N, C-alpha and C positions, 0 to 999 in steps of 0.2 A: 645270496643270503644262505641258501642251502649249503653251498660250498664252504662258506665261512664257518657254519656250525660243524660241518664234517672236519674242517681243519682243526677247530677248537677240540673236538672229541678226540682227534688223533693226537694232538699235543698233549692232552690230558692223560690219555692212555700210556703214552711215551714217558711222561713225568712219573706216573704211578710205577711203571716198570723200573725206571731209574731209581726211584726211592726204595722199592722192594729189594732191588739188587744191593743197593748200599746198605740197607739194614741187615741183609743176609750175609754180607761179607764178614769173616772173622776179624776181630780186633786184637786178640791176644794170643801169643804162643806161651804154652805152659809146658814146663819140663819138671815132672816129679822127681825129686831126689830122694824122698822117702814118703811112704804112704800109710804106715801102720801106726797103731797106738800102743806103745810099750811092748816089751817082750821081744823085740826084734831089733837088736842094737844097730844093725847096719841098714835099717830101713824105717826110719823114724820121720815124723812130719817135717817136710820141707818141699816147697814148691817154687821153682823159678818162674817168673812171669814177666813178659816184656811185650810191648806192641809188636804186632806181626812185622817182620822184616827188620826188626831192631835187635841189636846185641847188648843193649843196655837193660839189664834185668835187675829186679829185686827178688829177694828170697822170702817167701811167706813162711815164717818160722825156720828153725835151723837145727832140727833134730839130727839129721844126717846130711852131711854136705860133701865132702870129698868122695866118699864111696859112691854116693848117688851120682856125682858128676862123672866118675869113671864109667859107671854102667851106662849113663847116657851117651857118653862119647863112643863107647863100644857098640851101642845101638844105632849110631849114626845121627843122633839128635844135633850134634854140632860138628861143623867142619873146623874143629880146632882141637888142641890138646886139652887134657884135664887141667893142666897148670893155667893155660890161658883162660878157660872158663871160669875156674874158681878165683883166680886173681884179677882178672879184667873184665869179665862179663858181668859178675855180680857186683852191683854198686852199693847195696845195702841189705840189711835184714829187718823184716818187720816181724817182731816178736809179740805173739798174742798173749803169752804168759811165760813165767820162768821155770816151769817144770822141766826136768832134765830131758825128757823125750822131745821137747820142743827147742832146746838150746844147746845140747851137748856137742853136736857136730860143729856149730859155730864157734864154741869155746875151745875144743880140743884142737881145731885146725887153725886157731888164731896165729900161732907162731909162724906159719908158712903163708899166711894170708896177707893182702895188701890193705891199705887204708880203706875203710868203709864207714857207712852210718848204721847206727842201731836205733830203729823207731820203735818206741814202746810207751805205754802209760808210765808215769813217774814211779809208781810202786814197783812195777816190773823192773825198770832200770835200777832201782834201789837194791833189789834182790841180786841183780847180775853184778853190781858194783860191790856190795857188802859180802856176798857169799861165794862168788865165783872169781871174778877178777880182783883178787885182794892179796895176792902173793902168798897165800896159804893154800887155797884149793888150787889156784893157777896164777901165773903172772898177771899183773894188771895191764892188760892190752886196751883198757878203756880211756876215756878222756877226763875221768874224774877219779877221786879216791886217793889211796896211798901210792905215791910215786908212779903216777900214770905214765905209761909208754905211748899213750895217745894214738894208737893205731886205729881204734874204732872211736868214732865220735858219737856220743849219746844225743838222740833227738827225742826229747819228751813230747808226748802227744796230748792233746785236748780233745775231749769227745766233741764230735760234731764240726770241728774245724778243718777246713780243707787246705792242705798244704802241698807244695811240689815235692816230688821225690827227687832228691838231688842227683844230677847227672843222668836223668832219664827224661822221657817224654810223657811221664805219668804224674798224676796227682793222687792224694790220699785223704780219705775221710774215715774217721775211726769211731767205733761205737763200743760202749762197755757191755760186757756179758757177765752172767753169774756162773761161775765154774765151781759149784759146791759153795753156796752162800756162807760166808761173805767174801770168799776168794773171787778176785776179779780176773776176767779174761777180756779178750778184744776180738772184734770183727773189723775187717779192713775192706773198705770200698775203694777199688782202684779204678781210675778213670783215664782214658786217652781218647782224643779226638772224638769226644761225645759218646763213647761207649764205656761200660763198666762191667767189672767182674766183682763178686762179693765173696770174701773168704772169711769163714768163721774159725776161730780157735776153739778149744774145748768149751762146751756149754751144756748146762742142763735145761730141760723144758721150764718154761715160766711157771707152770701149775706146780711142779715139784719144788722149784727153787723159791717159790712165794715172791716172784719178781714180775716186772713188766718190760724187762730188757729186750727180749726177743721181739715182743710186740712193737716196741719203739723202732727197732731195725726194719720190721715189715712195713710199718708206716712210712718210713723214709724211702724204701725201695719200690713200693707198689707202683708209684707213678712211672718209674723207669721201666717196670715190666709192661705196663700199659703202652708205653711209648716204644717198646720193642729195642730198648738200648741196653738193657742188662743182659749181658752174654751168657752168664752162668753163675751158679751159686756153689761154693765149697761148703759142705756141712758135715759134721761128724757124726758117725753112728758107731758107738763103741761096743755095745752088747746086743744080743738078740732080745726078743721080746720077753723071754723068760726071766730076765734079770729083774728083781723086784725094785720098785721105786726108791725104797730106803737103802738100796746098795748101787745106786746109779753113780754116786760121787761125782756129780756135776757133768753127766754125759747123757747121750740120746740113745734110744732103741728105734727100730723101724716104726713101731706104732707111734712114738713120740714125735719122730721126724715128720710123719705124714699128718699128724694132728697140727703140727706147726705149719705145714704147707697149706693145710686147709684154712688156717687162720690168715695166712698170706693171701690165699685165693679170695677170701672175702673182700679184701682191700683191693686187689688187683684185677679181679674178675676170673672166673674159672676158665673162660675162653682164651685168656691171655696166658694161662699156665701151661697149657698143652705144648709139649715139645721143649719147654724150658729145661736147659741143661742143669742137672743136679749132680755135682761131683762128690761121690762118697768118700770121706776121709776117716782116718784114725780107727778103723776096725782093729780090735784087739786079736792077735792071732792065736787064741787059745782053742785047742781042740778043733771042733767043726764050726766055730763061731762065724767065720767068714762065709762059709756055704750057707749056713742057716739065715744069716742076715740078708744075703742076696735073694734067697728064696722068699723071705718075709717082705722085703721091699717090693719085689716083683708082684707079689700076690695082692699088695695094698695100694697099688699105683693107679687110683681112680681118676687122678687129675691127668694121666698121660704124660707124665714128665719123662724127659729123656735122661735116664739114669746112666752116669758114667763111673766105672770103677778104674781109677788111675792105677798104672803099674810103674814101678820104679824105672827110671831111664827111658820111658816111652813117652815122646812129646805128643801133645795134642793142641788143637786150636779152640778158642772160644770166641 
């Protein structure tokens, strides 16, 4: 009997070690093609993401594409040419909203690109179709509109619906955001093999936006944090704390991002927030903004988050 109990304890310990190792393994490879918010034409919001050991990526936003791929290739992020990465590895673009710093690379590189999917809310697709791919701003490389060349296929999204990302091993669930009420943005929950990564486009805090949209995202992902399957959160911080609330224009500051993290912690448990990877995006490169923002985030990280500052062309895992 005693031996049987010892055997059961040993098996239980081995099982817990196995589960712990499985949960600790990275699920995604991320290659930032652009990390800044406005004012840096060659380094604007765009992040390639794929399951670890896969070459089938999607691009989260498309502010900078080709130039970011070239930097990534030069940094050794890919064992392939920039042409191969741009044309073959990227299977689609997930566009959070249609502001130029999130779509300009995708648009200007369209003539040299291959067939891809563009995933976005219907209003965002309408802006791309009517104002960019319209034969006036740029040739119509879309699948709809005036004389479409049908290189890019539009994939309209519905909030909360989970769909497969074509030609990849990932699925997508989308949430609506408020980016300067009533302008709509999007957050993307990417999933592969039971692990998730959460990417936010531009968003203001609920309190300033008079919205509950961020709260709804937190309610949806809190169980994933408790289960230790959410590998990281990409969230924008555009301005230092000195930026007044009436001039945020649908963005976050270090104080506001940490207030939102506190709201998430109420749902997920503070003990589960420690070492959660928080990838800071969209810092506007004006003056000393980036240095100030990093200092303010560091000084206000009571939850013990693992804060990551992505660099263009430098791959990392989540």
